[in-house]
C-alpha positions in Angstrom: 39.5 32.9 22.8 39.1 32.0 26.2 38.8 28.5 27.6 35.3 29.1 28.7 34.0 30.3 25.1 35.7 27.3 23.8 33.7 25.1 26.0 30.4 26.8 25.3 31.0 26.7 21.7 31.6 22.9 21.9 28.5 22.5 24.1 26.3 24.1 21.8 27.8 22.2 18.8 27.1 19.0 20.6 23.5 19.9 21.4 22.8 21.0 17.9 24.5 17.8 16.8 22.5 15.6 19.1 19.1 17.3 18.0 19.6 16.5 14.4 18.9 12.8 13.3 19.1 11.1 10.2 16.1 11.1 8.0 14.1 7.9 8.5 14.7 5.3 6.0 11.4 4.3 3.9 9.7 1.0 5.2 10.9 -1.9 3.1 7.7 -2.3 1.2 5.0 0.4 1.5 1.6 1.1 0.0 0.7 4.5 -1.8 -2.6 6.0 -2.9 -5.1 3.2 -1.7 -8.8 4.0 -2.3 -11.9 1.5 -2.9 -15.1 2.5 -4.6 -18.2 3.0 -2.3 -20.5 0.0 -2.2 -23.4 -1.5 -0.4 -23.1 -4.6 2.0 -23.0 -8.0 0.5 -21.9 -6.4 -2.9 -18.6 -6.3 -4.6 -16.2 -3.5 -5.1 -12.6 -2.6 -6.4 -9.7 -1.5 -4.7 -6.7 0.4 -6.3 -3.2 1.1 -4.9 0.5 0.8 -5.6 3.1 -1.3 -3.8 6.5 0.0 -3.6 9.5 -2.3 -3.0 12.3 -0.5 -1.3 14.3 -3.4 -0.7 17.4 -4.8 -2.5 15.6 -8.0 -3.4 12.4 -8.9 -5.4 9.2 -9.0 -3.4 6.4 -11.5 -4.4 2.8 -10.3 -3.6 1.0 -13.4 -2.6 -2.7 -12.1 -1.5 -4.7 -9.8 0.2 -7.6 -10.0 2.9 -10.0 -7.5 4.8 -12.0 -8.0 7.8 -14.9 -6.2 6.0 -14.9 -8.9 3.4 -15.4 -12.5 2.5 -12.9 -12.5 -0.1 -10.0 -10.1 -1.6 -8.5 -11.5 -4.8 -6.2 -10.0 -7.6 -8.1 -9.4 -11.0 -7.3 -7.7 -14.1 -9.6 -5.9 -16.5 -8.9 -7.0 -20.4 -10.8 -5.9 -23.6 -11.7 -8.6 -25.9 -13.5 -7.2 -28.9 -16.2 -5.0 -27.6 -16.3 -6.5 -24.1 -14.7 -5.7 -21.2 -13.7 -8.7 -19.0 -12.3 -9.2 -15.4 -9.9 -12.3 -15.0 -8.7 -13.6 -11.7 -4.8 -13.6 -11.6 -3.1 -16.5 -9.5 0.1 -14.8 -9.7 2.0 -11.5 -10.6 5.5 -11.2 -11.5 7.7 -10.3 -8.4 8.2 -6.5 -7.7 11.7 -5.8 -8.5 13.8 -3.7 -6.1 12.9 -0.2 -6.3 10.1 -1.0 -8.5 6.0 -0.9 -7.9 3.1 -3.0 -8.5 0.2 -0.7 -9.7 -3.3 -1.7 -9.2 -5.4 0.9 -11.0 -8.8 1.3 -12.7 -9.0 -0.6 -16.1 -6.0 -2.9 -15.3 -4.8 -5.1 -12.3 -7.0 -4.3 -9.1 -8.3 -6.1 -6.0 -11.8 -7.3 -6.3 -13.4 -7.1 -2.7 -16.3 -9.6 -2.5 -19.2 -10.1 -0.2 -18.6 -6.8 2.0 -19.8 -7.2 5.5 -21.2 -3.6 5.6 -21.7 -0.7 3.4 -18.9 1.2 2.2 -19.6 5.1 2.2 -17.6 8.0 0.9 -15.5 8.9 3.8 -15.0 5.5 5.1 -11.9 3.5 5.0 -11.5 -0.2 4.2 -8.5 -2.0 5.9 -6.6 -4.1 4.0 -3.7 -6.6 4.7 -1.3 -7.7 1.8 0.5 -10.6 2.2 3.9 -11.5 0.6 5.6 -14.7 -0.3 8.3 -14.3 2.2 5.8 -14.2 5.0 5.8 -10.4 5.4 2.5 -8.7 5.8 1.6 -4.9 5.2 -1.6 -3.1 6.5 -3.1 -0.4 4.4 -6.2 1.7 4.7 -8.1 2.4 1.6 -10.1 5.5 1.4 -13.9 5.1 0.2 -14.6 7.3 -2.9 -17.6 7.7 -5.2 -17.6 5.8 -8.6 
């Protein structure tokens, strides 16, 4: 091969290599599938989501808030006899590396109290999750009908 061809091959290889990028690493902690039930203003609704820990250390959930509600608190649904009860939870176990905290219907969930406005299907509810290490995570929960 001529020197000119070799230079062109190297140049093309360089351009191709520079155009490639490593796949983006996932965020250290992320939220998947956030949704909330539709509700009128002043009322209570429930939010559901999954928090995934991609770090090498446990992550401890501390709390949540929303600018559209007076309070957002972690609750758990429990069945006692024939009655369904919701109990506030002060703490949950730390989320182990590579594990998730699942908030779902009929289980742990976020109670969103005293809504400042109506939540209609198609809206979103902004949420901020706080962790014991001071980290915060923003999420937008899609509003669905019950």
